[in-house]
C-alpha positions as CSV (number, residue, x, y, z in Angstrom):
1,M,-4.9,-7.8,-12.4
2,D,-3.6,-9.4,-15.6
3,V,-6.2,-7.5,-17.6
4,Y,-5.1,-4.2,-16.0
5,Y,-1.4,-4.8,-16.9
6,E,-2.4,-5.8,-20.4
7,L,-4.1,-2.4,-20.8
8,L,-1.1,-0.5,-19.3
9,D,1.2,-2.4,-21.7
10,L,-1.0,-1.5,-24.7
11,C,-1.0,2.1,-23.7
12,G,2.8,2.1,-23.4
13,Y,3.0,2.8,-19.7
14,L,5.1,-0.3,-19.0
15,D,7.7,0.7,-21.6
16,E,11.2,1.1,-20.0
17,S,11.5,4.7,-21.4
18,V,8.3,5.6,-19.4
19,I,9.0,3.6,-16.2
20,N,12.5,5.1,-15.8
21,E,11.6,8.7,-16.8
22,D,11.0,11.0,-13.8
23,D,8.6,13.1,-15.9
24,Y,6.0,10.3,-15.6
25,D,6.3,9.7,-11.9
26,F,3.0,11.3,-11.0
27,E,1.0,9.4,-13.6
28,L,2.7,6.1,-12.7
29,E,2.0,6.6,-9.0
30,N,-1.7,7.1,-9.8
31,L,-1.7,4.0,-12.0
32,A,0.0,2.1,-9.2
33,R,-2.7,3.2,-6.8
34,I,-5.3,1.6,-9.1
35,S,-3.3,-1.6,-9.0
36,G,-3.5,-1.4,-5.2
37,I,-7.3,-1.1,-5.4
38,I,-7.5,-4.1,-7.7
39,F,-5.2,-6.0,-5.3
40,N,-7.6,-5.3,-2.4
41,Y,-10.6,-6.4,-4.5
42,E,-8.9,-9.6,-5.5
43,S,-7.9,-10.3,-1.9
44,I,-11.4,-9.7,-0.5
45,I,-13.8,-10.5,-3.3
46,S,-12.5,-12.4,-6.4
47,K,-9.7,-12.5,-8.9
48,D,-12.0,-13.4,-11.8
49,D,-15.0,-11.0,-11.4
50,V,-14.0,-8.3,-13.8
51,K,-17.6,-6.9,-14.1
52,G,-17.8,-6.6,-10.3
53,L,-14.4,-4.9,-10.2
54,F,-15.6,-2.2,-12.7
55,F,-18.6,-1.5,-10.6
56,F,-16.4,-1.3,-7.5
57,L,-14.0,1.1,-9.1
58,T,-16.9,3.3,-10.4
59,N,-18.3,3.6,-6.9
60,I,-15.2,4.2,-4.8
61,I,-13.0,6.2,-7.2
62,E,-13.9,9.5,-5.5
63,D,-12.2,8.2,-2.3
64,Y,-8.9,8.1,-4.2
65,G,-8.5,11.8,-5.1
66,S,-5.2,13.0,-6.6
67,F,-2.7,13.9,-3.9
68,N,0.8,15.3,-4.0
69,D,2.7,15.5,-0.7
70,A,5.1,18.1,-1.9
71,V,4.7,21.5,-0.2
72,D,4.2,23.3,-3.6
73,G,2.1,20.5,-5.1
74,V,-1.4,20.9,-6.5
75,Q,-4.1,19.0,-4.5
76,L,-7.2,18.0,-6.5
77,M,-10.2,17.3,-4.4
78,T,-14.0,17.7,-4.0
79,I,-15.4,20.6,-2.1
80,H,-16.6,18.2,0.5
81,K,-13.1,16.8,1.0
82,A,-11.7,20.3,1.3
83,K,-13.8,21.2,4.3
84,G,-11.5,22.4,7.1
85,L,-8.5,22.8,4.9
86,E,-6.9,26.1,3.6
87,F,-4.5,26.8,0.8
88,P,-2.4,29.8,-0.3
89,V,-4.0,29.6,-3.8
90,T,-7.4,28.0,-4.3
91,I,-9.0,27.4,-7.7
92,V,-12.7,26.7,-7.9
93,S,-13.3,25.2,-11.3
94,S,-16.2,24.4,-13.7
95,L,-18.5,27.1,-12.5
96,G,-21.4,27.3,-15.0
97,E,-25.0,28.6,-15.2
98,N,-27.4,26.0,-13.8
99,K,-24.5,23.5,-13.4
100,F,-22.5,24.7,-10.5
101,P,-24.2,26.2,-8.6
102,M,-26.9,23.7,-9.5
103,L,-30.3,24.6,-10.7
104,P,-32.9,23.5,-8.1
105,K,-34.7,20.3,-9.1
106,D,-38.2,20.6,-10.6
107,P,-40.7,19.7,-7.8
108,E,-42.8,18.0,-10.5
109,H,-39.8,16.0,-11.7
110,K,-40.9,12.3,-11.7
111,K,-38.0,10.4,-13.3
112,D,-34.2,10.4,-13.5
113,T,-31.3,8.1,-14.3
114,V,-29.0,7.2,-11.5
115,N,-26.1,4.7,-12.1
116,M,-27.6,3.9,-15.5
117,R,-31.0,2.9,-13.9
118,D,-34.4,4.6,-14.0
119,T,-35.1,6.3,-10.8
120,F,-38.6,7.5,-9.8
121,Y,-39.2,10.2,-7.2
122,T,-41.9,10.2,-4.5
123,P,-44.3,13.1,-4.9
124,N,-44.0,15.7,-2.2
125,N,-47.6,15.3,-1.1
126,C,-46.8,11.7,-0.2
127,L,-44.0,12.7,2.2
128,N,-45.4,13.6,5.6
129,Y,-42.1,15.1,6.8
130,K,-42.1,17.7,4.0
131,D,-44.2,20.4,5.7
132,Y,-43.1,23.2,3.5
133,T,-44.2,24.5,0.1
134,E,-42.5,23.7,-3.2
135,N,-41.2,27.3,-3.4
136,Q,-39.8,27.0,0.1
137,E,-38.0,23.8,-1.0
138,I,-36.5,25.6,-4.0
139,D,-35.2,28.4,-1.6
140,L,-33.7,25.7,0.7
141,E,-31.9,24.1,-2.2
142,L,-30.5,27.5,-3.4
143,A,-29.3,28.2,0.1
144,E,-27.5,24.9,0.2
145,E,-25.8,25.6,-3.1
146,N,-24.7,29.0,-1.7
147,R,-23.2,27.2,1.3
148,V,-21.3,24.9,-0.9
149,I,-19.9,27.8,-2.9
150,Y,-19.0,29.6,0.3
151,V,-17.1,26.6,1.6
152,A,-15.2,26.4,-1.7
153,M,-14.3,30.1,-1.8
154,T,-13.2,30.3,1.9
155,R,-10.5,27.6,1.4
156,A,-8.3,30.4,-0.1
157,Q,-5.7,32.1,2.2
158,D,-4.3,34.6,-0.3
159,V,-5.7,34.1,-3.8
160,L,-9.0,32.8,-5.0
161,V,-9.5,31.9,-8.7
162,L,-13.0,31.2,-10.0
163,S,-12.9,29.3,-13.3
164,I,-16.0,29.6,-15.5
165,V,-17.3,27.2,-18.1
166,G,-19.6,28.9,-20.6
167,E,-21.7,31.8,-19.4
168,M,-20.9,33.1,-15.9
169,P,-23.6,32.2,-13.4
170,A,-25.6,35.1,-12.0
171,D,-24.5,34.4,-8.4
172,I,-20.9,34.3,-9.4
173,K,-21.2,37.4,-11.5
174,R,-22.5,39.2,-8.4
175,I,-19.6,37.9,-6.3
176,S,-17.1,38.9,-9.0
177,S,-18.5,42.4,-9.2
178,F,-18.3,42.7,-5.4
179,F,-14.6,41.7,-5.5
180,N,-13.8,44.1,-8.3
181,E,-15.3,47.0,-6.4
182,H,-13.9,46.3,-3.0
183,L,-10.6,44.6,-3.5
184,N,-7.3,45.9,-4.9
185,L,-5.4,42.8,-6.0
186,N,-2.3,44.8,-6.5
187,N,-1.9,45.0,-2.7
188,V,-2.3,41.3,-2.1
189,S,0.9,39.8,-0.6
190,I,1.3,36.1,-1.0
191,S,3.5,34.6,1.7
192,S,6.1,32.0,0.9
193,I,4.7,28.5,0.8
194,G,8.1,27.1,1.8
195,S,10.7,25.0,0.1
196,K,10.5,21.3,-0.8
197,P,11.1,19.0,2.0
198,E,14.3,16.9,2.0
199,E,14.0,13.6,0.3
200,S,13.1,10.9,2.8
201,K,15.8,8.2,3.5
202,L,15.6,5.0,1.4
203,N,13.7,2.3,3.2
204,L,14.8,-1.3,2.5
205,S,13.5,-4.6,3.6
206,Y,15.0,-8.0,2.7
207,S,12.2,-8.5,0.1
208,S,13.0,-5.1,-1.6
209,F,16.7,-5.8,-1.4
210,A,16.2,-9.2,-3.1
211,D,13.9,-7.6,-5.7
212,Y,16.6,-5.1,-6.7
213,N,19.3,-7.7,-7.0
214,N,17.0,-10.0,-9.1
215,C,15.9,-7.2,-11.4
216,P,16.2,-3.4,-10.7
217,W,13.4,-2.7,-13.2
218,R,11.0,-4.9,-11.3
219,Y,12.2,-3.3,-8.0
220,N,11.3,0.1,-9.4
221,L,7.8,-1.0,-10.3
222,L,7.0,-2.7,-7.0
223,N,8.9,-0.7,-4.4
224,K,9.5,2.8,-5.8
225,L,6.3,3.2,-7.9
226,H,4.3,0.8,-5.6
227,F,2.6,-1.3,-8.3
228,K,0.9,-4.3,-6.9
229,V,0.7,-7.9,-8.2
230,S,-1.9,-10.6,-7.5
231,Q,-1.2,-12.5,-4.3
232,K,-0.2,-16.1,-5.0
233,E,-1.9,-18.8,-3.0
234,V,1.5,-20.0,-1.7
235,T,2.1,-16.5,-0.3
236,K,-1.3,-16.5,1.4
237,M,-0.7,-19.9,3.0
238,G,2.8,-18.8,4.0
239,S,1.3,-15.7,5.8
240,I,-1.2,-17.9,7.7
241,I,1.5,-20.4,8.8
242,H,3.8,-17.6,9.9
243,E,1.1,-16.0,12.0
244,A,0.1,-19.3,13.6
245,L,3.7,-20.2,14.5
246,D,4.3,-16.7,15.9
247,I,1.2,-17.0,18.2
248,I,2.3,-20.5,19.3
249,N,5.9,-19.4,19.9
250,Q,4.7,-16.4,21.9
251,E,2.7,-18.8,24.1
252,I,5.7,-21.0,24.6
253,K,7.8,-17.9,25.5
254,E,5.4,-16.8,28.2
255,A,4.5,-20.2,29.7
256,G,7.6,-22.2,28.9
257,E,5.6,-25.0,27.3
258,I,2.4,-25.7,25.4
259,S,0.1,-28.7,24.9
260,E,-0.7,-30.3,21.6
261,G,-4.3,-29.4,22.1
262,D,-3.5,-25.7,22.4
263,I,-1.3,-25.9,19.3
264,Q,-4.2,-27.5,17.4
265,K,-6.7,-24.8,18.6
266,I,-4.4,-21.9,17.8
267,A,-3.4,-23.3,14.4
268,K,-7.1,-24.0,13.5
269,D,-8.4,-20.6,14.6
270,T,-5.7,-18.8,12.7
271,Y,-6.2,-20.8,9.6
272,Y,-10.0,-20.2,9.2
273,L,-9.8,-16.6,10.5
274,H,-7.6,-15.8,7.4
275,G,-9.7,-17.6,4.8
276,G,-8.1,-21.0,4.8
277,T,-10.1,-23.8,2.9
278,D,-11.1,-27.2,4.0
279,E,-9.1,-28.8,1.1
280,E,-5.7,-27.7,2.5
281,F,-6.5,-27.8,6.2
282,N,-5.1,-31.3,6.9
283,E,-1.8,-30.6,5.1
284,Y,-1.5,-27.3,6.9
285,M,-2.0,-28.9,10.4
286,D,0.5,-31.6,9.5
287,S,3.0,-28.9,8.6
288,V,2.6,-27.2,12.0
289,F,2.9,-30.4,14.0
290,D,5.8,-31.7,12.0
291,Y,7.8,-28.5,12.7
292,Y,7.3,-28.8,16.4
293,D,8.1,-32.5,16.5
294,E,11.3,-32.0,14.4
295,F,12.6,-28.8,16.0
296,G,10.1,-26.6,17.9
297,F,9.9,-28.8,21.0
298,K,13.7,-29.2,21.2
299,I,14.6,-25.5,21.6
300,T,13.9,-22.7,24.1
301,V,12.0,-19.8,22.5
302,V,13.7,-16.5,23.3
303,D,11.7,-14.2,21.1
304,S,9.4,-14.3,18.1
305,E,8.8,-11.9,15.2
306,V,11.5,-9.6,16.5
307,P,11.4,-6.2,14.7
308,F,14.7,-4.5,13.8
309,S,16.0,-1.5,12.0
310,I,19.5,-0.8,10.6
311,D,19.9,3.0,10.2
312,R,22.6,4.3,8.0
313,N,23.3,7.6,6.2
314,N,21.9,6.5,2.9
315,Y,19.3,3.9,3.9
316,R,17.2,2.4,6.6
317,F,16.8,-1.4,6.6
318,N,13.7,-2.7,8.4
319,G,12.4,-6.2,9.0
320,A,11.5,-8.8,11.6
321,I,13.2,-12.0,12.6
322,D,10.9,-15.0,12.8
323,L,12.5,-16.7,15.8
324,I,15.4,-16.3,18.2
325,Y,16.0,-19.4,20.2
326,K,18.5,-21.2,22.5
327,N,19.5,-24.8,21.6
328,Q,20.0,-27.6,24.1
329,N,23.6,-26.4,24.7
330,G,22.4,-22.9,25.6
331,E,23.7,-21.3,22.4
332,Y,21.7,-18.7,20.6
333,G,20.4,-19.2,17.1
334,I,18.0,-17.6,14.6
335,L,15.4,-19.3,12.4
336,D,13.4,-18.1,9.4
337,Y,10.3,-20.0,8.1
338,K,9.8,-20.5,4.4
339,N,6.6,-21.9,2.9
340,T,8.5,-23.7,0.2
341,V,10.4,-26.8,-0.9
342,F,14.1,-26.1,-0.3
343,N,16.5,-26.3,-3.2
344,D,20.1,-25.1,-3.6
345,Y,19.0,-22.4,-6.1
346,N,17.7,-20.4,-3.1
347,R,20.6,-21.1,-0.8
348,K,22.5,-17.9,-1.5
349,K,19.4,-15.8,-1.1
350,Y,18.5,-17.4,2.2
351,A,22.1,-17.0,3.5
352,Q,22.0,-13.3,2.7
353,Q,18.8,-12.9,4.6
354,L,20.1,-14.7,7.7
355,L,23.3,-12.7,7.6
356,T,21.3,-9.5,7.4
357,Y,19.4,-10.5,10.5
358,I,22.6,-11.1,12.4
359,L,23.9,-7.7,11.3
360,A,20.7,-6.2,12.6
361,L,21.0,-7.9,16.0
362,K,24.6,-6.5,16.4
363,N,23.0,-3.1,16.2
364,D,20.1,-3.9,18.6
365,F,20.4,-2.6,22.1
366,K,18.8,-5.8,23.5
367,Y,20.7,-8.4,21.5
368,C,24.0,-6.6,20.6
369,D,25.9,-8.6,23.2
370,V,24.4,-11.9,22.3
371,E,26.5,-14.2,20.1
372,I,24.5,-15.9,17.4
373,T,26.1,-19.3,16.7
374,E,23.4,-20.9,14.6
375,A,21.3,-19.7,11.6
376,K,18.7,-22.0,10.1
377,I,15.9,-22.0,7.6
378,Y,12.8,-24.3,8.0
379,A,11.3,-25.1,4.6
380,I,7.7,-26.0,5.5
381,K,6.7,-27.8,2.3
382,S,9.7,-30.1,2.3
383,R,9.7,-30.4,6.1
384,S,13.4,-29.7,6.1
385,L,15.7,-27.8,8.4
386,I,18.8,-26.3,6.7
387,D,21.9,-24.9,8.5
388,F,23.9,-22.0,7.3
389,N,27.5,-21.2,8.2
390,I,28.2,-17.8,9.9
391,D,31.6,-16.0,10.0
392,E,32.8,-12.4,10.2
393,S,33.9,-12.3,6.6
394,K,30.5,-13.3,5.3
395,L,28.9,-10.7,7.5
396,A,31.3,-8.0,6.2
397,T,30.5,-9.1,2.6
398,Q,26.7,-8.8,3.2
399,K,27.1,-5.4,4.8
400,E,29.0,-4.2,1.8
401,E,26.3,-5.7,-0.5
402,I,23.6,-3.8,1.2
403,E,25.6,-0.5,1.0
404,N,26.2,-1.0,-2.7
405,T,22.5,-1.8,-3.4
406,A,21.4,1.3,-1.5
407,D,23.8,3.4,-3.5
408,L,22.5,2.1,-6.8
409,I,18.9,2.6,-5.8
410,N,19.6,6.2,-4.6
411,S,21.3,6.8,-8.0
412,H,18.1,5.6,-9.8
413,E,19.8,2.7,-11.5
414,F,16.8,0.7,-12.6
415,N,17.9,-1.3,-15.7
416,K,16.3,-4.6,-16.7
417,N,18.2,-7.7,-15.7
418,E,17.6,-10.9,-17.7
419,S,18.0,-14.0,-15.5
420,S,16.4,-17.3,-14.6
421,Y,14.2,-15.3,-12.3
422,C,12.4,-14.0,-15.4
423,N,10.5,-17.3,-15.6
424,I,8.5,-16.5,-12.5
425,C,8.4,-12.7,-12.7
426,E,4.9,-11.3,-13.0
427,F,6.0,-8.6,-15.5
428,S,8.0,-10.9,-17.8
429,K,5.4,-10.8,-20.6
430,Y,5.7,-7.0,-20.7
431,C,9.5,-7.0,-20.6
432,N,11.7,-7.1,-23.6
433,G,14.9,-7.2,-21.5
């Protein structure tokens, strides 16, 4: 991924004047799509195998055709991908003599180059299933090319444009002559293809909200243009622990209790299922058991991984609450897991996250009448439980903060923001802010 971003930087695509200019949105979205492919390759194969990545990109790039979801956008695709689709205007490009439609292969052809490797063909007389003559084979190939051209041309609803490279192929010349003789294009009526759809409502999560408040420019790259960055090992481990704790908490919710043996089995299965390594296994298991010894066995699980959505005129805020619980006094609380060592630097950020969750519950039909009296963070790496104060004034301030952030994003305010966060930002080396 670092190599890819170095290339983008050298080409000027990470320059602020490009990132914040609407004229480049389409190009940037395609470049972001490639970052997503690289992200998937790193996650599944390796972060270091550059040669393998180039081979991977070469072989799957056709599956990532250009696409524009606007009603009046231009869709670029292969004829195979276009099967079953129709468009008001269809352009079949790059027609050329012996190129497209293709010239039938020479039956005596012995050698070719495929993927930069010598490829040798088996002679027809050695293939028992080929019970037809070489001339019949040529006729079959011509018929197949005609079918391909037919599929391409019949994608047009109102207007068909055939684009020629070099000399017009004989078959296309015949088709063109037929059109000129039998069609009067002056009488063709093109129906309206509709107006542009209304812009979709801004979708926020706590991560994207925090991204914007740390640095609007970084938010634009990650959340609006959808560039990807390499997954950090701490993030991967955090995801594994979150899932294990969720499965265990769901078991406790259903059964009311759980044995240490069941916790060990769930935690172990989840860990190795998601690619955990033997080197970190013991520390991971200790983290899970320490949490339940310190807090998990002392509460009643009400719900785990609770999805929510705050819907407003100018934004929709989505997320999930790690845990809703009752303490030993029967009071309700919320808890969020963090695979980190707690320090006061993050206190404000965590407080905003918990306040957002409480605001969400106030709008939830199931929990709107439930009073949340506790809000906690459990920092897994430091084995520490941190309490946060809740009051109506803080909730009102957080609600206003979300509204202001949504307004700024909808106004396309994506300036760079220099702060201490720059020290850990993945784009800091390409940023002169």
